[in-house]
N, C-alpha and C positions, 0 to 999 in steps of 0.2 A: 504493500500499499503506499501512497504518497503520504508525506507528513512534514511538519515543520519541527525541527529539532534546535536545541542549543545544548552545545557541549563545554561552554564556557560562560562565564559571568561577562556583562559589558552592556553595550548600548544595543539598539535594534538591529545592528548589522551583525550580531552573533547568531540571529535566527537563520537558519540555513534549511533549504529543501533537502529531504532525505527520501529514500526508498527503504521502508522497514518490512519485516516478515508481518504477514497478516495474523492479527491476535487469535487465538483459538479460545472460545468460551468455555469455562468449566461446566460442570454439571448443572450449577444453580445461576449461569450467567446467560447473557444474550450478547450477541454481536450486533451492534449498531452501525448501519452505514450512515456516517454523519452528513446531514444536509445543511446544517448551519451551526456555528459555534460563535459565542459572544465573548467579547474581551473584557477583563476584569483587572483590577489594580494589582491583584496577587500575581497575575502573568508579568507585570512590569517588575515588582519587588523582587520575584525569584529570578527573573531574568537578569537584573542588576547584581544580585547575590549579596550575602550567601543565602542558601535556602532557608526560609522561614520556619518550615514545617518539619518535624521529625522524621526522618526516613527519606527526605527529599535527596535525590542523586542527579548526577550528570552522566550522560546525556539526558535531556528532559523534553518531553513534548508537552507543551502548556495546553491550557484549555479547559475552564471548568464548566462552562454552560454549554450544553450540547442538545440538540434536537436532531432526530433522523428516523430512520427506518429499521426494524428489526429484520436482519437478513439470515440469522442463524439462532439457534436456541440450545442450550444444554438439556440433557437428558431429563433433568428434574427441575427445569425452568418452566414456570406456569405461564408462558407468554407465548404469542402466536407470530410466526414468521410473517411479515408485511405489515404489522402493526406500527403505526406512527406513534412515536414516543419522545418525551422530554426526560432527561436526566437529572436526578436528584445527585449532585456532586458529592455530598457527605455521605461517606459509607462507614458507619461504624460496625465494629466486628461482631455484634449480635450475641456473643458469649459471655462477656465479662459481667461483674455484678452490677454495674449501672445499667449495661444494656438489658439484662434480664429484669431489672426493676422498671424499665420504661423511660430511663433518664439517659439516653444514649447520646445526647449532646455532649457529655463529659467523658465519652469513651477514650480509654487511654491508648487504643489501638486504631483511632480513627485514621482512615484513608481518605484523601481529597482528591477527586478526579482533577488532574492538571495542577495539583499542588504536590503531594508526595506519592502521587500515581500516575500514571501516564494519561494524558489528556486529549482533548478533542481536536487540536490542530492536525486533523489527520482524516482520512478517509474512512477509517473503522475504528471502533472503540468497543472494548469488551467490558460489561458491568454487570453487577448482580442484578438478577431480573426483579428482585423486590424493589429496586431502587429507579425503576423507570416507570413512567407514568403516561397513560393514553392521551394523545392529543385530540381533542375534539375536532369533528368536522367544521370546516370554516376558520380554523386557526392555522396560520401558515407556520411552517418550520422557522422562519426568521422571527416571528413573534415569539413562539415558544422557547427558542434559545435565548431571547432576551430578558426571560423573566425569573429564573431560578434563583440566582444570588440576590439581586437587587429585591424583588418582591419577598422572598423568604427573610431577608434580613430586615427590611422594612416592617413586614408583618410581626417579626418577633419583637422588634423594638417598639412599635406603637401599640399594637394589640395585645400580645402576650405579656410584655414587660411593663409598657407604659399605660396600660388599661385605657386607652383614648376612646371616649365616649361622644356620643350624638351631642351637639351643642356646645362642646368644647373648643378652645382654639390652641391649636399648635404651631410653634414656630419651627421650621425645618432649614437648616443651613444648607448651603453648596448648591445653588440653582443649577440646573443643567446637567448634573450628573444622574446616571440611571438610577440611583438609590433616592436621590431626593425627587426625582419625577415619580418613581413608585410611590413613596411615602406621600406626596401630595394627593396622588389619586385614591389611595387607600383611605387618607383622612377624609376627602370629599365624600366618598361613598360609605363612610361610617357616620356622615352628617356633621362632621367637625369643620372648623374653619381654618384654613392653611394660611400662615404667614411665611413666605420663602425669602431667604436672604442671598445676597450675593455681593461680590465687589466688581461685577461685570454688568453694566447697563444692557448689553446685548442678551445675555443669558436672561435677565429679568424680563426683557421685552418677549423674549421667546417662551417663558413660562406663563406670561400673561396671555400668550397665543393658544397655550392649551388649557386655558380656564382657571389659572390660580388667581384669587380674587386680590390677594394683598401681597406686596412686594417691598422689600427694603434693601437700598444699596448700602451696606455695612461701612463702605468706605466714605461716603458723603453725608450719612444719616448717622445720628444717633441711636443705635440699635433699641436700647432698653427703652428710650423715652418715645420712639416711634411706636414701638410694640403697645406701650400703655396708652398712647394716643388712639390707635387703633381698636384698643379694648376699652375705651372709655374710662382709662385710669386703673383698670382692675389688675392687668397683666395676664400674661399667657398661662393656660392650665398646665401645659406641656411644652418642653423643648426637645426636639430631637437633634442631637449633636453627633456628627461623625466626622468632625474636622479637628476637635481637639483644643489646645490651648489658646489658638488664635481668638476664639468667641466665647470662651468658657465663662469669663467673668461677666461679660456683657449678657450671656444667656442666664446666668443666676439672676442679674438684676432685672430681667425681662418677666421673670416668674411672678405670679400673685402668690398671696400668702398660701401655704401648704401646696405650692405648686411642685411639678415633678420635672426633673432633668434626666432623660434617658439618654447613654451615650454607648456609642460602639465603634468609635473609630479614632485614629490618631495621625491624620494626614499632616498636621501642623506640629507634632511633637507628642511627647508621651508623658509630661508633667505639666501640672495646672496649680494655680495659686487659688486658695479657698480661705475666705473670711468666715470662720467657724461661728464666731457669735452671730453674724448676720444670717447664716443659715439655719442655726437652730432657733434663733428667736422668730423667724418667719415660717418655721416648719417645713423647709425645704427637704425634699426626697431626691437623693441621687441614686439613680438605678443604672447599673450596668447591664447592657444587654448582650448576652452570650449567643453564640451560634444557635440556629433553629435546630430541633431534633427531628427525627423521621416523621413521627406522627403529625407533628406541627406543620412540616413541609406539605403533607398530604392534605391538611385541613386549609392550609392557604390555598393550595391549588384548587380545591373543590370550590371555594369563595370565588377565587380569580376567574374561573370560567364563566360565571354567571354575573360578575360584576360590573362588566363592560369596561375593564381597565385594557390598556394596551401600552407596551414599552414603546418608547420614541426611538426610532433609529436614526443615528446621526450619519452612518455611511456603512457601505458594504464593499468588502474587498474580496479578491480571489485568495485561494489559500497561499498561493506563491507570493502574494502581497503582504504577507504578515508583518515585515518588517516596517512597511509604510504605515499599516495599520496602528502599529505600537507607537510610531512616532506621532500619529494623530492624537492618540489617548495622551501621551506625554506632553503634547503641546499646550494642553489646557483649553483647547478651543472647542472640544467635542461638546456637543449637546445631545444627550440620550447615548444609547449603546452603539457600539461598533461591531460589526459582524464580518466573519469570514465564511466564504462558501467554497467548500472543497470542489 
């Protein structure tokens, strides 16, 4: 099969086309002919190096988010050849104490497609049958490939951990990222009001174009003051932060009494400053949103198929153009998901 591999760490130029042996599915696995794969930040981080996940090795085939068609199935795999499927990239072992207790999010032997296991920048991908989900008629491979990581992460943060409810107001940072677009769509369909922030006027305009009602340019506007103005002095019920230190203090100041800050990313660093007295006097709740588990991913998908959401595609590249696709994502100019088509 054709694939994209990096055998060393570095810039986009280390991504090379290769011909690899076709993977053979095990008894409980299926072989998926990849029809579309979406880029994620993890692809960039692991290409730059060193590997972030235990078990990461070089050479490596990236690609977490994959949709395609089952072309072969193991003897004990309860799936049909010809099924159109999307892959859940998180593969817990299913055997450890946490997995047996239904808390596989923290499985110590977790494998991640495109992380510490070969990924979807390839024509074929072998994965456990229980981690593929049928794509409904009318949903394209491109749409399906664009949803697993961003909608799974946003669902975990907003719904599972953040407890976002109808009538509440949520501040979402990072306009234009696939994760922020997913979060804004989920919030709207839950009956919440989204306020999306960015330092890019162009990305804010484009968020307005997909129906986001309230937008803040955090470079030219006082974030906390503007949130309070938009909420008639009350403050936001929830802030969804996946950028980290850059907006952390302003996020706290944006919250109402007993507000919640749910966080799951560190693109601007790993350490923040926190005024403990202000936080406990206002009853602020800080919530770390871990990765989604297998059952929650299934619940998210069941909701997604009928909710009317849709990932926004920034651009589509051929498999051999993976280096250009990475450069596009690294530029910071992308709005929505970047896709590769084998």
